[in-house]
N, C-alpha and C positions, 0 to 999 in steps of 0.2 A: 375437559375444559368447556365451560359454557360459551354460548355465542357472545354474550356480553364481555366475557373475559378475552376472547379472541379479538373481538372488535376493539376493545380497549388496548390490547397489545399492538394491533395493527396501527391504530391511531397514534399511540405513543411512539412507535418506531418511525412513522412518517414524520411526526412532529420533531422528534430528536434529529432525524436526518436533515430535515429542513432547517432546523436551528443550526446544526453543524455546518450546513452549506453556506449559511449566511455569514458565518464567522471564520471561514477557512482561509481568507486572504487571497483566494485565487482571483476574485474580481471577474473580469471579462473572460469567458471561456474561449476566446479567440485563439486560433492556432499559434500565432506569433507570441502571444503572452505565455501560453503553456510551454512552447519551445524554449523561450528565454528562461523560464523558471526551471525547466528540466536541465538546461545547460548549467545554470548556477548551482543546482542541487548536485549534479555529477561532479562539478569542479570542487565543491565543498567536501563531498564524500571522498574523492580521491586524495584531497589534501589531508583530511583527518584520518582516513584509513587507506594507506597506500596499497595494502594487499588487495583491495577491490579492483585495482587496475588489472591484476592477473585474472580475477574472476570475469571481468568484462571482456578481456581478450579471449577467454575460453568459451564464453557464453554464445549461444546461437542468437540470443536477443535479450533485451532488458526492458522491463516495464518500470518506468521512473514516476513515482508519485511524490512531487515536490512538497506537498503539504496536505496532511490528512488531519482533520479536526474530529475529535472523539469527545462526546459529552454523555453524562449519565446521571440520572436522578431517579432511581427505581428502574425506569426504562432508559435505554441509551441508544446511541447511534453514532455512526461516523460517516464522513464524506470527504472526498477529494477528487481531483482530476489530474491526469498525467498523460504521458506518451509512451508508446512502444517504440523502442529503437532497435534496429537491426543494423549492425555496423555503426556508422555515425549518422544514419538517416532515420528520421521519424517516419514510420509506416502507418501508424494508427493512433487515435486518441481514445482514452478510456476514463470512465469514472469508477470510483471504488466506494461502495456503501455497505454498511452493516447495521444490524439492529440487535439489541439484547434486552433481557429483562432479568431482574434479580437485585440483590443487595449491591448497589453501586451508587457512588456519588463522586462528582468531580468532572474535570475537563482536561484535555491535553491535546497537544499538537505534535506531530512527528512526520518525518519523511521516511519513505522506504523504497527500496529497489528490489524487484524480483528478477533474478538471473535465471533465464531458461537455459539449462546446461546441455540439453539435447535438442536436435531438430524436431524430434517427435513431441517433446513437451511444448515447444514453441508452436508447432502446428496444431496441437490439441487446444492450446489457449486461443489461437487466432480463429479456429473454426467453431469455437463454442459461442452460442448466443449469449451466454452469461456464465463465466467461469468463476467458481468459488474456491478460495484458498482453503485447503483442508490439511489432513494429516500427512500428505505427501510433500509438504513444503518443509525444508530444513532451514532453521534459523541460525544465522551467524551473529554471535554476540561479541562485544568487545570485552577484553580482560582488563586487568589493572593498568596495563600500559597503553590502553586505548588502541590496540592493534587487534585485528581479527585473528581468531585462532587459526593456527597453521593447518589443521585438518580440514578447514573449510575449502581450501583450494584443491584438495585431493578428494573431496567428497564425490560420491557416485550418485547423489540425489539429483533428480531431474530438474528441480526448482529450488533455488537457494534465496532466502529473503534476508536482506540487511535492513534493519530498522534502526534509525539514528535521529539525532537532533530533537530528542524528546524534551518538551517543556510543558509545564502545567501541574495540576494538583491531583493527578490520577496516576496510580502506579501501574507499570507494565503496559506494553503495547503488543497486542497480538493481532495477527491477520486472519486467524482461523474464523471461517464463516463470512469473510469479506467477499462480496460479489463484485466482479469486474465486468463492466459492460462497455462495449464500443460506443463512442459518441461521435457526433459531427460537430466540431467547434465552430 
């Protein structure tokens, strides 16, 4: 890959992430605003997917991203802000960002929650200067009845991701390659 191509990719990723940040609806990054949106997102998730209450009860912690905006036109990116909850308390705030290149066009918004099912997974996330979602994340999808699959609650995966409330003109939401970074709101 030539320097011009690398530079173009980096510039495209930054531009897409910036564009996504402008339209993600989060507005003020203040702690009270993020907490209110996290509460609303959790209430909506619990109402739509009652099985997630069991996941929350078993989890060591949850990272709640109320709204992530993803855009792509050749180059793409996503951005959102959220909070890490341990029990019912917010312990940290995070941003989520990703960049991509390839055949892509469209935009979408979605919410997601990462359930850290072991204390070790939560500790690794919290101690990391920038944790990236990878192959170790198990995704929970809804079936025809809009309920989470039963095997999700008995999974031995250290991190379970629930992606929901998708809107937009882009198919599929994946968290692979998304980098989570602690922020001070």
